[in-house]
C-alpha positions in Angstrom: 47.1 -43.9 6.1 50.5 -42.4 6.2 51.7 -39.7 3.9 53.6 -40.3 0.7 55.8 -37.1 1.2 58.3 -39.0 3.5 59.8 -41.0 0.4 62.4 -38.2 -0.3 65.6 -39.6 -0.4 64.4 -43.4 0.4 66.0 -46.2 -1.3 63.2 -48.2 -3.1 63.1 -51.2 -4.6 60.5 -51.7 -7.5 60.3 -55.7 -8.2 58.7 -56.6 -11.6 58.7 -54.0 -14.4 55.4 -55.0 -16.3 53.0 -51.7 -16.6 51.9 -51.6 -12.8 55.8 -51.7 -11.8 56.9 -49.2 -14.3 53.7 -47.0 -13.0 55.2 -47.2 -9.7 58.5 -46.5 -10.5 57.3 -43.1 -12.0 55.4 -42.3 -9.1 58.1 -42.9 -6.7 60.6 -40.7 -8.5 58.1 -38.2 -8.2 57.7 -38.3 -5.0 61.5 -38.0 -4.5 62.7 -41.3 -3.7 65.8 -43.2 -5.3 64.5 -45.8 -7.1 66.1 -49.2 -8.3 63.8 -51.3 -10.8 64.5 -54.9 -11.0 63.2 -58.0 -13.1 64.1 -61.2 -14.0 64.1 -60.3 -17.7 67.3 -59.6 -19.6 68.0 -56.1 -21.1 67.3 -57.1 -24.5 63.8 -58.6 -23.2 62.4 -55.6 -21.4 60.1 -53.3 -22.9 60.9 -49.6 -24.2 58.9 -48.4 -21.4 61.4 -50.0 -19.2 64.5 -48.8 -20.9 63.1 -45.1 -20.9 63.1 -45.2 -17.0 66.7 -45.6 -17.0 67.0 -42.8 -19.7 64.4 -40.5 -18.7 63.9 -40.7 -15.0 67.2 -41.6 -13.7 66.3 -44.9 -12.5 68.7 -47.8 -11.8 67.7 -50.8 -13.5 69.0 -54.0 -12.5 68.1 -56.6 -15.3 68.5 -60.4 -15.7 67.7 -61.3 -12.4 67.1 -59.4 -9.0 70.8 -60.0 -7.0 72.3 -56.5 -8.0 69.2 -54.9 -6.5 70.2 -55.6 -3.3 66.6 -55.8 -2.1 67.3 -56.6 1.5 68.9 -52.9 1.9 65.9 -51.0 0.6 63.8 -48.9 2.4 60.9 -49.5 0.9 60.0 -52.5 -1.5 57.2 -52.2 -4.1 56.5 -56.0 -5.6 54.4 -56.2 -8.7 51.6 -58.9 -8.7 53.0 -61.5 -10.9 56.5 -61.9 -9.2 56.8 -64.9 -6.8 58.5 -64.8 -3.5 62.7 -65.4 -3.7 65.1 -65.4 -1.1 66.3 -61.9 -1.0 62.4 -60.3 -0.7 62.2 -63.0 2.3 65.1 -61.7 4.1 64.1 -58.2 3.5 60.6 -59.2 5.2 62.3 -60.8 8.3 64.2 -57.8 8.4 60.7 -55.7 8.7 61.5 -53.7 5.5 57.8 -52.5 4.4 56.9 -54.7 1.4 54.0 -53.2 -0.5 51.9 -53.9 -3.9 51.5 -51.3 -6.4 48.1 -51.0 -5.3 48.8 -50.1 -1.8 51.6 -47.3 -2.9 49.1 -46.0 -5.2 46.1 -45.5 -3.1 48.4 -44.2 -0.2 49.7 -41.5 -2.9 45.8 -40.9 -4.2 45.0 -40.0 -0.6 47.8 -38.0 0.1 47.5 -35.9 -3.0 43.7 -35.3 -2.0 44.8 -34.1 1.5 47.6 -31.8 0.5 45.2 -30.3 -2.2 42.5 -29.7 0.4 40.0 -32.3 -0.7 38.7 -35.6 0.7 40.3 -38.7 -0.3 38.2 -40.6 -3.0 35.9 -43.5 -1.9 37.3 -46.8 -2.3 35.5 -49.5 -4.0 37.5 -52.9 -4.5 36.2 -55.8 -6.0 37.9 -59.2 -5.6 36.9 -62.6 -6.6 37.9 -65.5 -8.9 35.2 -64.9 -11.5 33.5 -62.0 -12.6 35.5 -59.3 -11.2 36.3 -57.1 -14.4 32.5 -57.1 -15.6 31.3 -56.3 -11.9 34.1 -53.6 -11.6 33.2 -52.4 -15.2 29.8 -52.1 -14.3 30.3 -50.3 -10.7 32.5 -47.9 -12.7 29.9 -47.2 -15.1 26.9 -46.6 -12.9 29.2 -44.1 -10.8 30.6 -42.2 -13.8 26.9 -41.9 -15.2 25.8 -40.5 -11.8 28.4 -37.8 -12.3 31.3 -38.7 -10.2 34.8 -38.3 -11.4 35.6 -42.3 -11.1 38.8 -44.4 -11.7 38.2 -48.0 -12.9 41.0 -50.0 -13.2 43.5 -51.7 -11.0 44.2 -55.3 -12.0 42.0 -54.6 -15.0 43.5 -52.1 -17.4 45.3 -49.1 -16.0 47.2 -49.2 -13.0 46.6 -46.7 -10.5 50.0 -45.6 -9.9 49.5 -43.9 -13.3 47.1 -41.4 -12.2 48.1 -40.7 -8.5 48.1 -36.9 -9.1 44.6 -36.7 -10.7 41.7 -35.8 -8.5 39.2 -38.4 -8.2 35.5 -38.9 -6.3 35.4 -42.6 -6.5 38.2 -45.2 -7.3 36.9 -49.0 -8.3 39.7 -51.1 -8.5 39.6 -55.0 -9.5 42.0 -56.6 -7.1 43.7 -59.7 -7.4 44.5 -62.3 -4.6 48.5 -61.2 -5.9 47.7 -57.6 -5.3 46.1 -58.1 -1.9 49.1 -60.4 -0.6 51.2 -56.8 0.1 48.8 -54.6 1.5 49.1 -52.7 4.9 46.9 -49.7 5.3 44.6 -50.7 2.0 40.9 -49.6 3.7 38.1 -50.1 1.1 34.9 -48.4 2.1 33.4 -50.8 0.0 35.2 -54.3 -0.5 33.5 -57.3 -2.8 34.1 -60.6 -2.5 32.5 -62.3 -5.6 33.4 -66.0 -4.9 36.4 -68.1 -4.1 36.9 -71.3 -6.6 40.5 -73.2 -7.2 42.9 -71.0 -9.0 46.6 -69.8 -8.8 47.2 -73.2 -7.0 50.7 -73.2 -8.8 51.0 -70.1 -6.6 49.5 -71.1 -3.2 49.9 -74.0 -0.9 46.0 -74.7 -1.0 42.8 -73.1 -1.6 42.4 -71.7 2.0 45.9 -69.5 1.5 44.4 -68.4 -2.0 41.1 -67.3 0.0 43.3 -65.7 2.7 44.9 -63.6 0.2 41.6 -62.3 -1.4 40.4 -61.7 1.8 43.1 -59.0 3.0 41.2 -56.5 1.2 38.4 -56.8 4.2 40.6 -56.7 7.1 40.7 -52.8 7.7 37.4 -52.3 7.0 35.3 -50.5 10.0 31.8 -50.4 11.2 31.1 -47.5 8.7 32.4 -49.5 5.7 30.2 -52.2 3.6 31.4 -56.0 3.0 29.6 -57.2 -0.4 29.5 -61.0 -0.3 27.4 -63.9 -2.0 24.6 -65.1 0.3 25.0 -68.3 1.9 28.5 -68.4 0.9 30.7 -69.7 4.1 34.5 -69.2 2.5 33.4 -65.6 1.4 31.6 -64.7 4.7 34.6 -66.0 6.7 36.7 -63.8 4.6 34.3 -60.7 5.2 34.3 -61.4 8.8 37.9 -60.5 9.2 37.4 -56.6 9.1 34.2 -55.1 10.9 32.3 -53.8 7.5 28.4 -54.3 7.9 27.7 -57.5 5.6 25.6 -56.8 2.6 24.6 -60.4 0.5 23.6 -60.9 -3.1 22.2 -63.4 -5.0 18.7 -65.7 -4.4 17.6 -64.6 -0.9 20.1 -62.1 -0.7 19.6 -58.3 0.6 20.3 -57.4 -3.1 18.1 -60.4 -4.3 17.9 -62.3 -7.8 14.5 -63.3 -8.7 13.7 -65.3 -12.0 12.6 -62.0 -13.6 14.3 -59.3 -11.7 16.9 -58.3 -9.6 15.5 -56.5 -6.3 17.6 -54.4 -3.9 15.8 -54.6 -0.7 17.4 -51.7 0.6 16.0 -49.2 -1.7 13.1 -51.4 -2.8 13.9 -51.0 -6.3 13.7 -53.7 -8.9 15.1 -54.1 -12.3 13.8 -56.3 -14.7 16.3 -59.2 -15.9 14.6 -58.9 -19.5 15.7 -55.5 -19.9 19.3 -55.9 -18.7 22.3 -55.8 -21.0 24.1 -58.5 -19.5 22.2 -61.8 -19.8 22.7 -65.3 -18.4 22.2 -66.2 -14.6 25.9 -65.6 -14.1 25.6 -62.1 -14.9 22.6 -61.7 -12.8 24.4 -62.4 -10.1 27.1 -59.8 -11.4 24.4 -57.1 -11.8 23.2 -57.6 -8.3 26.8 -57.8 -6.8 27.2 -54.4 -8.6 24.0 -53.0 -6.8 25.6 -54.2 -3.7 28.6 -52.2 -3.9 26.9 -48.7 -5.0 24.3 -48.8 -2.3 26.1 -46.5 -0.2 26.5 -43.8 -3.1 22.3 -43.6 -3.1 22.5 -43.4 -6.9 18.8 -42.7 -8.5 17.1 -45.6 -9.8 16.4 -44.3 -13.2 20.3 -43.7 -13.6 20.9 -47.3 -12.4 18.1 -48.7 -15.0 19.6 -46.8 -17.9 23.3 -48.2 -17.3 21.9 -51.5 -16.8 20.1 -51.6 -19.9 23.0 -50.4 -21.9 25.8 -52.1 -20.4 27.2 -55.0 -22.8 30.1 -56.6 -21.0 33.7 -56.6 -21.8 35.7 -57.9 -24.6 37.0 -61.5 -24.5 34.2 -62.1 -22.1 31.5 -64.2 -23.3 31.2 -62.5 -26.5 29.4 -63.6 -29.8 32.1 -63.5 -32.3 30.2 -65.1 -35.6 27.1 -67.1 -36.4 28.3 -69.2 -39.1 26.5 -72.4 -40.7 24.1 -72.4 -38.1 27.0 -72.4 -35.5 27.5 -69.7 -32.9 31.0 -69.0 -32.1 31.7 -67.1 -28.7 35.0 -65.3 -27.5 35.6 -66.1 -23.4 39.2 -65.7 -23.4 39.0 -64.3 -20.1 38.1 -67.6 -18.9 41.5 -68.3 -17.2 40.4 -70.8 -14.5 38.3 -74.0 -14.5 35.5 -72.0 -12.4 35.1 -69.8 -15.0 34.8 -72.3 -18.1 32.4 -74.4 -16.1 30.1 -71.3 -15.9 30.8 -70.3 -19.4 30.0 -73.8 -20.9 26.8 -74.2 -18.7 26.0 -70.2 -19.5 25.5 -70.7 -23.3 22.0 -71.2 -24.4 22.8 -73.7 -27.1 22.2 -77.4 -26.0 25.9 -78.4 -27.3 29.6 -77.0 -27.0 32.5 -77.6 -28.8 35.3 -76.3 -26.4 38.2 -74.9 -27.3 40.5 -75.1 -23.9 44.1 -75.4 -22.8 47.1 -73.1 -22.3 49.4 -72.8 -19.2 48.2 -75.3 -16.3 47.3 -73.1 -13.2 47.1 -76.7 -10.5 43.3 -77.0 -10.1 41.4 -80.0 -10.8 39.7 -80.3 -14.3 37.1 -82.4 -12.6 34.0 -79.9 -12.5 34.9 -79.0 -16.1 34.6 -82.8 -17.0 31.4 -82.9 -15.7 29.9 -79.9 -17.3 31.1 -81.4 -20.5 29.2 -84.6 -20.0 26.1 -82.3 -19.8 26.7 -80.2 -22.7 29.9 -81.0 -24.5 29.9 -82.0 -28.4 33.7 -82.2 -28.3 36.7 -80.5 -26.9 39.5 -79.2 -28.9 42.8 -78.6 -26.9 45.8 -76.4 -27.3 49.1 -75.6 -25.1 51.0 -76.9 -22.4 48.1 -78.3 -20.5 46.5 -80.1 -23.1 47.6 -83.7 -22.1 46.3 -83.2 -18.6 42.8 -81.8 -19.9 42.8 -85.0 -22.3 43.6 -87.2 -19.4 40.9 -85.7 -17.1 38.2 -85.9 -19.8 39.1 -89.2 -20.8 35.9 -90.7 -22.6 33.6 -88.0 -21.4 33.5 -86.5 -24.8 35.7 -86.6 -27.8 38.8 -84.9 -27.6 41.2 -83.4 -30.4 44.5 -81.8 -29.8 45.8 -78.8 -32.1 49.1 -77.2 -32.5 47.8 -73.8 -33.0 44.8 -71.6 -32.5 43.9 -71.6 -36.3 44.2 -75.3 -36.3 41.9 -75.4 -33.3 39.6 -73.4 -34.9 39.7 -75.4 -38.1 38.9 -78.6 -36.2 36.1 -76.9 -34.1 34.7 -76.1 -37.4 34.5 -79.4 -38.6 32.8 -80.9 -35.6 30.2 -78.4 -34.5 26.5 -79.0 -35.9 23.9 -76.5 -36.9 22.6 -75.3 -33.4 25.7 -75.7 -31.7 28.0 -73.3 -29.9 31.7 -73.0 -30.3 33.5 -71.7 -27.2 36.8 -70.5 -26.6 37.0 -70.8 -22.8 40.7 -72.2 -22.0 40.4 -72.6 -18.3 44.2 -72.0 -18.2 46.3 -69.0 -18.5 47.7 -67.4 -21.9 51.4 -67.4 -21.1 52.4 -70.6 -22.8 51.5 -69.5 -26.3 50.4 -65.6 -26.1 51.3 -62.3 -24.5 47.9 -62.3 -22.5 44.2 -63.5 -22.8 43.5 -60.6 -25.0 45.9 -61.5 -27.5 44.6 -64.9 -27.3 41.0 -64.1 -28.1 42.3 -61.6 -31.0 43.7 -64.5 -32.3 40.8 -66.7 -32.0 38.4 -64.1 -33.7 40.5 -63.8 -36.5 40.5 -67.3 -37.5 36.8 -67.5 -36.7 36.4 -64.3 -39.1 38.8 -66.0 -41.9 36.7 -69.3 -42.2 34.8 -69.5 -45.4 31.1 -68.4 -45.6 28.5 -71.1 -44.6 31.0 -74.0 -45.2 29.1 -77.4 -45.1 29.5 -79.5 -42.0 32.5 -81.5 -42.2 31.0 -84.3 -40.4 32.4 -84.6 -36.6 31.1 -86.9 -33.8 27.6 -87.3 -32.8 
C-alpha cells in the first residue's frame, strides 16, 4: 500500500460528515492535508462535531450541498458510506481523481503508522454479508482479544477506524458494508469473510448482482497466502471469493468448519464445540459461530480459549434480544433486522410456535415475498409502522391479519392485544429506520421502553386466532 505521508498540502474533499466523515477529516488534517468537508445537510442541521471541525481543525465546510466544495478539483476524495453518487463525483471519477472510502483511508493510515514505528502492520480481518456480520465481527474480535492480541473491532459496526489510526494494533477486525467496499483500491485483508448475499439496498444498486459485486470487492486484492471464508455450497459467495486468489475455507453443514446438529467442528484443528454450551443459540447463530471459527483459524488460537469465549458470548444489543416475558408472551428486540432476509431468519428462528411481528420503516427495494412465506408458517399477526407499511400490507394480503400503527408505542399496545400465551412478539422491521428514528438503535430503545411500560400480566385482549 502506498504511504499516507504524501498528503501534506494536498486538497482533500470529504463527502458526508457523519461519524466516519468526521473521523476522516481529523485524520487527514493530522497528515497535513488541506481538507474541505461537505454535506447535504444545512449548517443548522449538522452535529456539534461537524461544527468543531471548522472551529478547532481549520477545516473548510461546504454545507447544504456539494457545489461549493469543487469536488472535481480535489487531489483526493473520501466518500462516506451513506452518500449516493452525484454528477460532480462522477466527473471527478472520469478525471481519474482517487476516490476512497473511509475504510480505505484508515487502513492505509494504520499500516503507514506501523511502518513508521518500525512495526509490522496489523493483520486485517474483513467481515461482510447481508446478515450476521455484526455478530461475527464482535465474536471474532472477542476471540482475538481473549487470546491477548491488541485488537481493533469496528468499521461499519461502532467506531470508524480513522478515529484510531495512530494506535498500535496486532489485528483489525472490520465489519465492512457494500457501501464501504464500493470505493476501495489497495484494501487487502489477510482474511476476508462473506457470510451471505440476499436482497438488500436495492434502492441503491441496479440489481442483486451489482450489490454482490460491491461486497465482493473485499476479496480482489487477496493473494495465495490469504484466506477467503464463504458458506459451503453458496455459488454467489464463491464467485465473489474467486475474484481474488485467497485459499477458500467453507463453513456450514459439510464445510471445512462443519455444523452438526450437536456441535460445530473445525476440521483443520480437529476441535469440536458443543452447540448446547454456546452462548449464541439457534441455527443461524451456529452458522455465525462456524464463520467466526473459520476466520480465526490462521491465528492458531488455543481451543480452550475459543471454548471459553464461545460459551460466554451473548450477542449484540438489538439483535434477537429477549426484552420481557409478560403474561406468557416473550418479547424480542431484533431492531437490527433491517432487511427481509434478516427478518425471515428471525421469524423462523424463535422457539415459539407463533409470532406477532412488528415491522416497517423505510423500504429498501427488495421483495417481501420470502417474509410472507415465513409468516404463513409462524405468523399470528403483523403490526406495521412507517413509510413501508402499505407495501408490506399489500404483500402480506390475507396470509395473516395485518394492523397499522402510527407510532412504536401504539404498535406495542396493539401487539400486546394480539399475542396469546406461548407466543412471541418480535420487532424485526425488514426496513431501515430513517423515516422515524435516528438509527436502528434508537428504534430498538423506543421499542424496549414501550414494552417495559406495559402493565404487568395484563389479561389477553382477544386478538385473532
